[in-house]
Structure formats: C-alpha cells, structure tokens
ChimeraX commands (.cxc) that place a marker at each C-alpha (Angstrom):
marker #1 position -109.68,1.72,42.17 radius 0.5
marker #1 position -112.33,-0.40,42.82 radius 0.5
marker #1 position -113.06,0.90,45.98 radius 0.5
marker #1 position -114.00,4.10,44.70 radius 0.5
marker #1 position -116.55,2.48,41.76 radius 0.5
marker #1 position -117.85,0.30,44.37 radius 0.5
marker #1 position -118.79,3.40,46.56 radius 0.5
marker #1 position -119.48,5.71,43.16 radius 0.5
marker #1 position -122.57,2.68,42.08 radius 0.5
marker #1 position -123.90,3.21,45.67 radius 0.5
marker #1 position -123.93,7.15,44.86 radius 0.5
marker #1 position -125.33,7.11,40.91 radius 0.5
marker #1 position -126.18,3.80,40.36 radius 0.5
marker #1 position -123.93,0.62,39.22 radius 0.5
marker #1 position -126.33,1.32,35.68 radius 0.5
marker #1 position -125.43,5.45,35.52 radius 0.5
marker #1 position -121.48,3.62,34.84 radius 0.5
marker #1 position -119.84,5.17,31.42 radius 0.5
marker #1 position -116.46,4.05,31.28 radius 0.5
marker #1 position -112.93,3.85,32.76 radius 0.5
marker #1 position -110.59,5.11,31.83 radius 0.5
marker #1 position -106.62,4.22,31.98 radius 0.5
marker #1 position -103.70,6.31,31.51 radius 0.5
marker #1 position -100.30,5.77,31.59 radius 0.5
marker #1 position -98.24,8.89,33.65 radius 0.5
marker #1 position -95.31,10.14,32.45 radius 0.5
marker #1 position -92.99,10.33,35.77 radius 0.5
marker #1 position -93.46,6.66,37.18 radius 0.5
marker #1 position -90.37,6.28,39.21 radius 0.5
marker #1 position -89.42,7.98,42.37 radius 0.5
marker #1 position -86.64,6.74,45.34 radius 0.5
marker #1 position -89.65,7.94,48.17 radius 0.5
marker #1 position -92.39,5.39,47.46 radius 0.5
marker #1 position -93.35,2.87,45.12 radius 0.5
marker #1 position -94.25,4.01,41.61 radius 0.5
marker #1 position -97.22,4.19,40.28 radius 0.5
marker #1 position -97.43,4.17,36.37 radius 0.5
marker #1 position -100.69,4.83,35.51 radius 0.5
marker #1 position -104.09,6.95,36.97 radius 0.5
marker #1 position -108.11,5.32,36.51 radius 0.5
marker #1 position -110.41,7.93,35.44 radius 0.5
marker #1 position -114.00,6.48,36.69 radius 0.5
marker #1 position -116.35,8.26,34.75 radius 0.5
marker #1 position -120.37,7.99,35.73 radius 0.5
marker #1 position -123.75,9.95,34.98 radius 0.5
marker #1 position -126.80,10.96,37.05 radius 0.5
marker #1 position -128.74,9.52,34.17 radius 0.5
marker #1 position -127.45,7.91,31.31 radius 0.5
marker #1 position -129.58,8.09,28.83 radius 0.5
marker #1 position -128.81,12.13,28.87 radius 0.5
marker #1 position -124.50,11.75,28.66 radius 0.5
marker #1 position -122.97,13.97,26.30 radius 0.5
marker #1 position -119.36,13.22,25.73 radius 0.5
marker #1 position -117.22,15.61,22.98 radius 0.5
marker #1 position -114.47,14.58,21.10 radius 0.5
marker #1 position -110.56,15.33,21.54 radius 0.5
marker #1 position -110.02,17.48,18.61 radius 0.5
marker #1 position -105.95,17.35,18.92 radius 0.5
marker #1 position -104.68,14.46,20.60 radius 0.5
marker #1 position -101.67,15.74,23.31 radius 0.5
marker #1 position -98.35,14.28,22.50 radius 0.5
marker #1 position -95.45,13.41,24.43 radius 0.5
marker #1 position -92.57,15.93,24.06 radius 0.5
marker #1 position -94.80,17.97,21.73 radius 0.5
marker #1 position -96.33,21.44,22.31 radius 0.5
marker #1 position -98.29,22.40,25.16 radius 0.5
marker #1 position -96.88,18.79,27.22 radius 0.5
marker #1 position -95.32,20.75,29.14 radius 0.5
marker #1 position -92.07,19.55,31.82 radius 0.5
marker link #1:1,2 radius 0.2
marker link #1:2,3 radius 0.2
marker link #1:3,4 radius 0.2
marker link #1:4,5 radius 0.2
marker link #1:5,6 radius 0.2
marker link #1:6,7 radius 0.2
marker link #1:7,8 radius 0.2
marker link #1:8,9 radius 0.2
marker link #1:9,10 radius 0.2
marker link #1:10,11 radius 0.2
marker link #1:11,12 radius 0.2
marker link #1:12,13 radius 0.2
marker link #1:13,14 radius 0.2
marker link #1:14,15 radius 0.2
marker link #1:15,16 radius 0.2
marker link #1:16,17 radius 0.2
marker link #1:17,18 radius 0.2
marker link #1:18,19 radius 0.2
marker link #1:19,20 radius 0.2
marker link #1:20,21 radius 0.2
marker link #1:21,22 radius 0.2
marker link #1:22,23 radius 0.2
marker link #1:23,24 radius 0.2
marker link #1:24,25 radius 0.2
marker link #1:25,26 radius 0.2
marker link #1:26,27 radius 0.2
marker link #1:27,28 radius 0.2
marker link #1:28,29 radius 0.2
marker link #1:29,30 radius 0.2
marker link #1:30,31 radius 0.2
marker link #1:31,32 radius 0.2
marker link #1:32,33 radius 0.2
marker link #1:33,34 radius 0.2
marker link #1:34,35 radius 0.2
marker link #1:35,36 radius 0.2
marker link #1:36,37 radius 0.2
marker link #1:37,38 radius 0.2
marker link #1:38,39 radius 0.2
marker link #1:39,40 radius 0.2
marker link #1:40,41 radius 0.2
marker link #1:41,42 radius 0.2
marker link #1:42,43 radius 0.2
marker link #1:43,44 radius 0.2
marker link #1:44,45 radius 0.2
marker link #1:45,46 radius 0.2
marker link #1:46,47 radius 0.2
marker link #1:47,48 radius 0.2
marker link #1:48,49 radius 0.2
marker link #1:49,50 radius 0.2
marker link #1:50,51 radius 0.2
marker link #1:51,52 radius 0.2
marker link #1:52,53 radius 0.2
marker link #1:53,54 radius 0.2
marker link #1:54,55 radius 0.2
marker link #1:55,56 radius 0.2
marker link #1:56,57 radius 0.2
marker link #1:57,58 radius 0.2
marker link #1:58,59 radius 0.2
marker link #1:59,60 radius 0.2
marker link #1:60,61 radius 0.2
marker link #1:61,62 radius 0.2
marker link #1:62,63 radius 0.2
marker link #1:63,64 radius 0.2
marker link #1:64,65 radius 0.2
marker link #1:65,66 radius 0.2
marker link #1:66,67 radius 0.2
marker link #1:67,68 radius 0.2
marker link #1:68,69 radius 0.2
view
C-alpha cells in the first residue's frame, strides 16, 4: 500500500490525498497462498477543494439482503 500511495502522491500531489479506507474481507483463508485479511482504498482528488462525498444511505451487513456469497 505504501508504494501505491507514494506513486499516487507523485501523480496527484500528496496534498490531494483525501482518505485511506481499510476494510476487512469476509473470505480470508486459502490453501494455496498467504491470506490477506483486508483491502485498502486510497482516495485522491485532482483538486482537494472541489472533492465530492456522498454518505451511504444503507450499510451492508454480513448475511443480510444484498450481501451475496
């Protein structure tokens, strides 16, 4: 993740970093390779002054409607 963030900082400028969102995966174990228990979303803007963010209306819960397998 650090490499991706450094590269994005070069492209968009470090001052345009808006957020890093870390979320846990629901499938994490495998026989074939080392498991990865989380993913990261690195969020940059072209211009931090004009960024738009819209709050989610409904959170998605594990095992609830829309949380397919």
